[in-house]
Phi, psi and omega in degrees: 000138181289149184297325181294323178290319179301315180299316183295319180295317178300315176302319180296319181296319182295318183292320178297316179299318180297319181293326180282340180069036183290151181241091172055040175077007180278342181081002183261148183286131177291327179239083184298148182265001176233163184283005178235144179203152180270001188294328176202143180268157172287172184302326182270003180094353178283162191245351183289128181263084182203162178289165180274129175303151184245124178292139180251303180198147002275161181205176177059036178057027177298147177271121178276165186259001182218161175271002174237058182293158178262125178262139186238138184220140172280128189296153172281167179231129177300146182290336184267118179298146174053035182281339184078008184283138174253120182271153171244174188225140175239130183253148172233140177239135182236150164243107188064223177277359187267126178289119179271319181201144171237121183286160165288175182288132185250132178286149178298141178282325177215179177297335185250344192222146173231131180245138175221130178265124180295126182303157173295159179063025180253314186257160175243158181290148176053049176235156177258120180242150172241158184210156175211175185211151170222159178267153177230146163234113187061240179257005180265122183261157180252196183279139179291146174287172171296157178284144169235168182218160177205162176246147179274164182300155174288157174299148177292150181294149180301146184295142174283092187259008184289324181082183180291166181246150175303134182205134189273004187217153175265006179286132178306307181305322182291317179300319176304318181293319181302313184291317180297323180291324183290324188230060178301334181290343179275355181262355188292162171298149177236025184281352180263137178087183182274160176066033190297318181289323178296321178294320177299314178297322180292323179294318182296316176298322177298310182292322176305315183289325174296323179295314182299310186298317183290322176296317176303313181295338179264009175096005175271141177268084183257151178212165173288165183239123171286115187297115179050036172081003180274175173285359183278129173277130182293146176284321194229026180220123182237177183241136175249120179262134182235124184310127175077000180238164175293151179300146178245148172266143180236118174275119189252010176208150177250117177054049184300333184275004173274091185288353180276355182239156173294136181295129179248119176277147182222172173221084182248114184263128180241123176269187182294347179282348177221108183278100184244069185069068188318128185293138178234102194294132168238111187301133180277145182297168178302141185241137177273109188264019179306124174083349184295318185271006181278342185288143180243000000 
C-alpha cells in the first residue's frame, strides 16, 4: 500500500474514534448526555451521577404529631450541567435495623424540594423510626442520604369513662368536695418516678372533667376553657355560664403543677372584672346523669 493512502486511512480512523468519543476501548461515552453512566460506579456501588439528596425534616428524633408525617428532602442535582434530566426519589423507613417501608419513586415537589407523606397503617405510636432517601434517573439509583430519625405520637390517654359523681348540692365548693372524696388517689403527689408532671396533668384533667360533669348534672352550665383563646384546653380552669351574664372563669386547683404537694381542688370564680385567663367556652359533650341526683 502506498504511504500516502495509509496516512489518509489512519486519519479517518482517528476522526471516527474521536466522533464516537470512545474511552480506551470500553465503548462508553466520555461525556455522557444523561446523569447516569456505567463508566464508573460511586463509592457505594450506585451508578447515578448526581449529588446526594439531603434529608430536611423530620430529624433529630423529634416527635411528630401524626402517624402519617410528611418527610421533606432537599433535591439532588445531576453532575452534568443543563442535562435537562428530572430525578425522582425513593424513601426508606426503618425501625432499628428492620426495613418498615420502601416507597415507590416520588416526583419532586418543586425544583428544590421533594415531599412524601408516609401512608396510613405504616407506623405505630411511640416508636423511634429512621429514614433516608436516594435519587433515581429512570431505573438508575444513586447514593443513599444520611439517616434521619423521628418519634411517633404518644398513645392517647385512656378515655375518662368514670362519669359524674353523686353529690347532694349544686354548690361549686360542694361539688369540688364530692369529686375529691370520690377520687383521693388522683390528689396524691406525683414527684416519685418518671413523667411526674405528665401524671399530675392527667390526674388534673380527670378531676376537671368529673367536676364539669357533676356540675352539669346539678344544673350548672359548665364547660372546658380554651386557654387564653388558643386551641389548648386548660388543665385547671373551666367556664361557668350564667344566664344573662358574661361567662365566668373558675379556677379549680391551686398550684396543680407542683408535683411535690398533694393536689388541692378549689372553686374560685372570676368575673369580667378580673381577667384571669379570660374564659373561652368549649361546650362539654352530653353527660349521663343517672344516680348523680340520688345523693342526699
